[in-house]
N, C-alpha and C positions, 0 to 999 in steps of 0.2 A: 664314644662310640666303640664298639665292638666290630672290627673288620672281620668278614670271612666267616662268621658265625652267625646263624639264623636264632631267632627267639627261642625256637623248638630246641635246639642245641644247648642254649645257656640256661635256658629255665630249669632244667633237672640238676644243674649245679647250685643254682641258688636256691632251689626248693629243698635241697639237702640240708635241711635246719641244723642237724647236729654235727655237721663237718665243715661250716663256714671258715673253719681255720686254713683250709685247704686252699682257700682263695683269698682271703683278708689277711694282708701283708703282718700286720702287727699282732695277729692272734697267735698264742703258742698252743692254747688249747680250746677246743670247743667239743663238747660231749653231751650226749643225753643224759639227764638225771631222771626222768620222769616221763612217761607215755610213749608213744610209737613216734619216730621221726617223721616229720611232715604232717602230723595230724593235730588240728587246733587243741589246745591245752598241753602239748608236751613241752617241757622245759628243758633248757640246756644250759650248761655252766662253761663261760668263755673266760679266758684269762691272757693277759699279755701285757703289753707296753705302750699302747697308744695313748692313753690318758692317765695322767699321774693319779695314785691313789690319794685318797683324803685321809689318810692315815696320819695323825700329827704326832704320833710316837716314833716314826721312823726317821732316822737322822740322814738317810740319804734315800729321798724318796724317788731319785730317778731309778734305782735299781728295785723298787717295790712292784710286786706284780699287781696290776690292776685287774679286779676280777667282777664278773657281773652272773646272775641267774635271769634268764630270760624267757619269757613264755610266749608260745606262738598263739596269737590272738585270732588270726584270720588267714586262709589261704584260699586262692581262686585260680585254680589250673588254667581255666578257659581265657581269664584276664592276665595271667601271668603275674599276679602280685601276691605279696604276702606282709603281713603285719606281726609285729611283736612288742613287747612291753617289757622293761626291766622291772623286775621283782625285787632284786636286792644287789647291792653293789657296793664296793668300797671307794667309788670314785666321785660321790657326792649327789649323784642323781636322786632327786627327789620323786620326779615324775619323767619318765621317757617312753615316748611311743613312737615306732619307727615302721615306714612301709617302702618296701622294695617294689618296683615295677618294671618289666622289661617289654619293650616294643620295639617294631622294626623301625630302622633309622636309615637314612642315607638315600640314594637315588638306586642301589641295589637291594634286592631282596634278601641279601647275604650278610646284612649288616643290623646290628640291633643296639639299642640304648637302654642301659640301666638307670633308673630314676630312683634316686634315695631321698625321702624326705622323713623329717622327724619334728616332733615337739617336743620340748624340754623346759623343765622349770629352770630359772638361774643356777648355776653352781658356783659356789663361793670360790674365788680364787681362779675361775676360767672364764674368759671373756667369751661371748656366744660367737663373735667372729671368729676367735682362735678356734673353737670347737668346728664350727663350719669348713674351716680351712683344713684341719686336721682329717675331718671326714672326706672331704673333697679329695685330698691326696690319698687316703685309703682306697675311696671309690675308684679313682684314676689306676691306682696300682692293681687292684682287683681285677679291674678290666682288662689291664695289659697281661695279667696271669691268665685269665680265661680266653683272651684271644691267641696267646702263645699255645695254649693247649689245641687249639684247632688249627695252626699253621700249617702243620703237615698232614692234617686230616685228609684223608681221601674217601669220599662216600664210596660204600661198596659196590663192586661191579655187579650187573646181573648175572644170575647165575642161571644157566641153560641144563635144564633136565630133559632128557631123551631115553626113550625105553627101546631096548634091542627088540627085533623083529620077533623073536621068539618068548616075549614077554619075561625075559630074565631080569637080573639086575640093572638098575637105573644107574647111568653115567652121569655124573656131576662134573660141569665144565669148571676150570679153575678160575680164580679171580686174578686180575692182572695187578 
């Protein structure tokens, strides 16, 4: 759960498909390589160290950068959800489809939950439970980063505009 951040605040961060590395802790790079960010059909390139690469020629696999090319297959701004599919990678996924959804959570309207679901064919050398644990840790860390970005967030104060009697310039009040 992300505390003190609404669905409307968190959604733009997650919907920024080409900049997922800002929030997901093990991604060093995430950049657009095709299409317009946030539009169905756009493709991103992601790289990092979350899942070992499937390159058997590497002698030290722990330092090999894992990468994937991913296509945005669906986005629904009203339902705050998006889905993507891995097109190509060096981590052994033959079929991988993932969906993120954000919804209000907790007793306060100022909290939200990110739900991450995926379907994947078995990956040689990687137990499904281990993959789920890795993603769960990544999701929790991502939520912590997003929550921290709103810790000191102060909603803007209402600005009052008054007009002088002679219809001269408008005075704009200061925000506190």
